[in-house]
N, C-alpha and C positions, 0 to 999 in steps of 0.2 A: 355332889359338888366336886369340881376339879381344882387342881392346884392353880394358883395364880402365877403368871410369868412375871419375873422381876422387872422393875421399872427400867433397868439398864437395857433390856431388849427393846422396849418401846422407844427409848431415846435414840436408838440406832435408826429408827424409821423416821422420827420427827426431827430431822436435822437438816441443815441447809443443803440444797442440791447443787450440783456442779455442772449440770448439763444445759446451762443457758436459761434456766428458769421457766421451762416449758410446762404448760398445764398438764400434758400427758404424763410427764415424769412425776409431777405431784400426785396425780390420780393413781399412778402405779404404786407409789410409796404407800398411800393410804389403803389401797386395795390389798397390798401385801399384809399390812397390819391387821386388816379385817379377816382375810382368808386364813391367816395363821393363828388367829385367836389372841393377838396381842392387844386388841381392844374388844371389849365385851359387847354382846348383843344389847342394843338399846342404849349404849353409852353415848353421852353427848360429847361431840367433838368440841375442842376449844373454839372461841369466836373466830370469825374470818380474819380479823386483824391479828389475833394471836397466832393462828395457823400460818398466815402469810409471813409473819416475822420468823417463826420457827423454820420454815422452809427457805427463807430468804428470797421470797418472790413478792410481786405486787398483789394487792387485793383483787385486781382484775383477773390475774392469772389464777389465783386461788379459787375465785368464783367459777371460772371456766372448768377447773378440775372438779369442783363439787357438782356442777351441772352434769358432767360426764358420769360421775359416780351415781347420781340420782337416776340417770337413764339406765345404768346397768343394775340398779336395784340394791346398791351397796349402802346408800344413805337415804334418809328421808328428812325433809325439812319441814319444820313447824313454825308458823308465824305467831306473833303475839308476845306477851310479856315473858312467858316461859318457853319461848321458841328457840330454834337453833337447828343444827344438823345432828342427826342421831344415826347410829350404826345399825345396819340391817345385815346380819351375817347369813350367807346361804346355808340352808339346812340340809340340802340334798347333795349327793355326790354326782356331778354331771358326767356320767360314764361315757356317753356318746361323744360329747365335746372333747373330753380328755383323751379318748382313744384316737380321735382325729388329730389332736395335737401331737401325740406320740408318733403316729404314723407319718406325720409331715417331717419329723426330725430325720436327718441323714445319719448313717452309721458313724461318720466322722464327728458330727455334732454330739452324738451320744457318747462316743469315746472321750471327747474333750470334756463333756459335762461330768462324766465319771471320774476322770483324772482330777478335776478341780474339786469335786465333792469329796472324794476320798482324801485328798491332801488337806483340805480345810477341816474336815471332821476329825481326822487323826491329830492334826496340830492342836486343835481346840481341846481335845481330850487330854493330850499330854500336858499342855500348859495348865489346864484346870486342875490336874493332879498336884501341881505345884502351887497354884494360886487361889483356888476356889474357896470362898468363904462358907462357913457352916450352913448359913441360911440357903445358899444356892444349892449345895449338895442335898439338903432336905427337900427342896423343890424338885430336884431330879427324881428322887425316890417317890415323891407324891405323884408326879406326872406318870411315872412308870406304873405305879399301882392303879392309877385311874385308867390307863390304857388297857390294862389286863381285865378291867371290869366293864369295858365299854363295848357296845355292839354296833351302833350306827357308824357306817363307814366314814362319813364326813367328819364325825367327831374323832374317830380313830386317827385319821390323817392329821387333824389339828394337834392332837396330843402327841403324836409321833414327832411332828415338826417342833412343837414347843419344847420337847425334851432336848432335842439337838441344839436348839437356840439357847436353852438354859446351860448346856455344856459350854457353848461359845461364850456366854456371859461369864462363866466360871474361869475362862481363860484370861479374863480381864484385858482382852485386846479388842479395842473398838473396831479396828479394821477387820479382824477375823469375824467378829460378831456380825458386822454389817454384811460380809460375804455370806455367812451362814444363813442369815435372814433371806437374802436374795436367792440363794440356792434352794432353800426350802420352798420358797414361793414358786420357783421354777419347776421343781420335779416331785415334790412330796406327794401331791395328789395323784400323780401318775403311778406311783408305787402301789396305791391302793385300788387300782383297777382289778376287776375280778379275774382277768386272764394274765398269764397262763394258769394261775391257780390263786385263789383268794389268800391274802395274807392272814396269818393267825395272830390276832392281837396279843394273846398270851405269850406266844413265842417271841414276838417283837419286844414285848414288855420285859421278858426274861433277859434279852440282850441288853436292854436299857439298864436293868438292875445291875447286871454284871459290870457295865461301864461305870455306873455311878459308884459301885462298891470299890472299884479300882481307884477312882478319883478320891473317894473318902479315905482310902488307905494310903493315899499319896504315892501310889505305884505308877509313876509316869510311864514306864515302859509298857506295862500291862494295859493301862488305859489307852495309850496310843495304838497298841496292837489290836485290842478289842474293837475300838472305834473304826480302825482301818478295815478290819475284817467285816464288820457290820455294813460299812459303806460299800465295800466291794461286792458283797452279796446283793445289796440293793441294786447296784448298777447292773449286775448280771441278770437280775430279774427284769429290769427295764429293757435290756437288750433282747431277752427271750420274748417279752411281750411285743416289742417292736417287730421282731421277725414274724411272730404270729399274725400281726396285723398287715404285713406287707408281702406275704408269700401266699 
């Protein structure tokens, strides 16, 4: 059993959208939550009326989003008295599709992604050392231990993302947490591609433990530095993988 992600991380996903209430934006938000493990396999989503209200969209827009998610295999709908929309989380790591996504990125896009990811991760860790509650720090350690004991790549990627999201939750900054969720959805799975070399879950978990320990000890400078170094190493890995795919 893996650690649960705090409700604060979920709330950053199920909040009103600001991009004109489009169905594709709603679908992207729910997909993020599913891919990152913020909602559990088999979990029933709120009713259409409740979800529409949470996202600030019409029920028609919400239904369009759910139809798209059903087509992609992220949700299934059951009719009847106990019916509703239920989560279906992908169990495999779609290596070929992810490799194509990474290859399509330009070096400029990767550099910008790395700059943002490093800045957000470091800022979250530094603030978490100042603000994180005990329960949040406990979840960080639980997620790190779970990653060290995990073998399936898809689950490793989810636990990796959930750790960083939990650090963002510890920052108690809604804006930073939202950015971390979005960034993790964008690049976390790419990190776990087998090329140029497979990531070692135990080594990644050790980095996570070190960051969590610095946060626990309220060492803002060390937490910031460790998170920055971890994010920088991740981005260098992505750049090496990108070069390998495009040369």
